[in-house]
Steps between C-alpha positions, in 0.01 A plus 500: 500500500241271657590133456322170544656232718456232233779446252731253326854528373750257351866536403803285424873539559788284388868480419726214398449333838165608646147535366217625721129561443327740738122525537331752729126490574342761727154479654290694751614519860463748784876522545817425303578128524726265306490135405806342337552183299874478441756228427672398820825647374340847485351495850780720643392775259140514625548808720694677227215436256246619757691826551507561126126435462425737788616781269252386235183422697328670792200276560368159399614139515802446275554141382848443357597185311855455374594194298855393422474320171833322530705539813876493439660156491859611541679310771779259580470120489661366816555168675369465854820346634365438847203311359732301267720398796192386693376289206845340454522406868161335473623296201805390701284409800269289283795320335669422835188396690348280229815384318407668175746527213575787267519876534243764404535632147467853369151420374404378847608829650341707224161346579513601866265786593633850577861400442548751219317833515486841337586785728301792367679831502330760716311766307600857566184684625633834378548370147154341503344825628658703218325273249174465692438861612417649156250218437323562831485873426361437152234260630403746776478787249280290271271415792482868594414595142204263515403633842511854365286420196241320709511783753404753231204285397388487863536877531280558196232275643515662843487853362184410310347367822602814689315697233189292564522554877558872454196532274274304736630695803410826326150362446475406869614847606234656275238290681621601849219754555235251397651252745446754784140558395437127478653453846283779645182359347577150625579627849182711522289210386659276758439753781138541401459124498648466848291784646181362354336839461590630848587864536869585488712810502533566128798729547685239704433236237623735228825558688561127551422430137740772390780368723463143384459605139825695523673177594377353174689757294746312273673800343815467713535130419464571128774765518736259678415226253596727211824593679593133547435438131745778414762346727445157349535626144804709589671198659450298184722746316789477744810287458599226741286269714155647566288189561484531880406868479227427245361232726484746790320759286249235398425436866423870542283501187306205634459665841354821352271301271371294792428818696302644208305176481427510874372858472295438189123521531448541126481202265685667214799566725500145641497360147802709406684407817476135396646588159792684664573207733504262204761715323709531819502120530619469139774753575600297806542189285723690258708664773598155632708468180678835540855513632 
């Protein structure tokens, strides 16, 4: 199924200790790229998350934001004994050097910075991953659902434009013979103008006109154009990433259309060539959104 590269998904996961919110936003990109915004504690899991998302997305820029609503506060309150010893020695030094009286009280020590601290218990990455993984999968699936829905809308639009190009191409092909006649008439008129009434081998001129007129035949280009349209429409119905292939087919469509335009000596064909190129450009804009 053809998918867009634009999508959004959100999911949450929690237990009695952890609560995470995962948001995934995907946008257009030539390749598969990632951008993470994670709490520092989750940084070691970045590659694991990337490997999981690689099974969900094939193309596009994937922006992942994970918020940790309340990181665990469990830990042990400990005294920094080395720092306490250093503070006490300073008190003794001050009392001896300046003849001060008294000893530091408990309140004096309690007010000293970094003397008492909370040693946070290390979080187990495996336990965190068990909670976090289902949320990432749910957010990715939600983003893919949006990408799929938008992809189907794009497909409908592109199929309608393919129909327009096919119809106009059929009209161009029907005018191919008139294009040859118009080319012959223009060429004869030009030769007569250049000769200025001088005698010329009529048979030789007829041969040259026929050869050059044959080069103005657009039937082959019209056939190839129709074939490329079939390939484009067929690719839209396939599953998996097709955006790069569609872009290549569009290049071929544009090349054949340009050749028809170059060979055209008939106004009605030139006018239709412009219409086809307009539709190809609209298809190109849409294909940039396809995975």
